[in-house]
N, C-alpha and C positions, 0 to 999 in steps of 0.2 A: 805565356804558353808553358814556360817551366813550371809555373805553379800548378797549372793544369795536370801536367804529368806527375808532379810530385804528389798531388791529391789522389790521382788515379792509383799511383803505386801504393800509396797507404791504403786505399780502399781495398785493393787486390790483396795486400798483405792481411788485412783483417779477415779475409775469407779463408786463409790458408788453415788456420786452426779448425774451422768448421769442416773442411775436407779432410784434415789429418786426424781429427778427433776418433772417428769410427774405427780406423785401423788401430790406434792406440788404446781404444776403449776397452776392447775385450781383453787385451794384454794387461792394461792397467787394473781392471777389475779383477782378474785372476791373480795378479801379483799382489794386490792388496788383500783379497779374501783369504788367500792360502796363510797368512800370517797368523790366523787365529790359532789358539792352542789345540783345538779338535783336528781330527784327521779330514783332509780334503783330497778328493780324487779328481784330477783334471783329465778329461778324455777328449783327445782331438781326432775328429772324424769328418767324413763328408758324406752327405746322403747318396751320392752317386757311386760311392766305393762299395764294390761287392763284398769285400771283407767286413767293412762296417755294417753292411746290411746282414750278413751272416751272424755277426754277433748279436744284433738286435733280435733276429728271426730265432735264435737259440732260447731266448727268454733269459739269458744271463744278466743283462743290464737290468731289466725289470726286477728280477729277484734280488740283485745286489743293492739297488736303490732301496727297495722296500724292506730288506732285512738289515738295512744299516741307517736308521732314521737319524743317528747322531753324526753321521758322515755327510759332509757337503760335497755334491757331485756337481762338477762343471762339464757340461756338453758344449765344446767348442768346434763349431763348424769351420773348416778351413778349406782353402783352395776351390771354393764355390761361389765366388763373387758376392759375398755377403749374405747368401741364404742361410738361415740358421737350422733348417731341418726340423723345425718345431712340429710340423704336421706328422711327419715320420715318427718322431718320438711320442706324439700323443697317441698314435696307433698302438704303441707298445706299453701305453700306461706310464710313461716316464715324464712327459711334459708338465704334468699338473702336480707332481709330487713336491711336498714342501721343502725337500732337501736338494732339490735340483735347480740349477741356473742354466740357462741356455743362452749361448752367445755365438756370434759369428765374426770372424775376421773377414773384411771386405775384398781381400786379395784374390787374384784370378787363379784359375787352373792353368797348369802348363809351365813352361819355362820361368816365367816371372813370379812364381808362387813364393810365399814367406818360406825361409829356410831355418827360422828359429821363432820360438814363441816364449815369451816371458823370459828371455835370456837363455833358454836351453835349445839345443839343435832339434830341428824337425825335418826329418828326411823321408818319413813313411807315415801312412796312416793305415790302419788307426794306431795311435800312440796313446799310452795311459800312464800318468804319472801319479804317485802317492805322496803327498806332503803331511808334515805335521809341524805346527808352530813356525811355518815358513820354510822349514828344511825338507829337501827332497829325500824321500826315504827309499822309493823305488821307482825305477823307470823302466817302462816296457815299451820299447821304442819300434818294434818291427812286426807288426801284424796283429791277428786275432789274439785276444786274451783267453786265457783259460780261467774261468771264473772261480774255482776252488783256489787257484793260486792267488788271484786278487784278493779273495776273502782272507786268505792267511796273511797277506801283506798288510791289509787293513788291521787285522788282529794283532800282528807283529808291531805295528806302528802305534798301537794303543797301549802295547804292554810298556812297563817300567824298563827303561834301558840302563839300569844301574849295574855297574861292574864293581 
């Protein structure tokens, strides 16, 4: 009987990584991908969020993605039970762009949602971060982005920071 429970325990433990991987997967992918020397933009959003919808409807994200082919954009849907919002992004001609990666955190909406992503605090959506070479250059953590400002942050991140 003890062997049975031991074998059952091992079997159940072997399932834990399969269930844990999706939650860590988006974070792990982003954490690894932002280490490249080029500029990366990480946009944390949710399809149900009215501020996120307003950003999309303005056409700003479509223009940003298309005008910056050398920048890698990560659209990470959070607080939406693993839904990635790909259909909505496709409506705005973002989903099929070669410099866009669409990911989803499987966490819930509500009190139990994730409070950080890739080691950085996440308290509001939309949240947008600009990285270069794994270093966070700019963090826009509270609400809708002004796209000329984001474009300037991307340009500044690409400039030589020699002093």
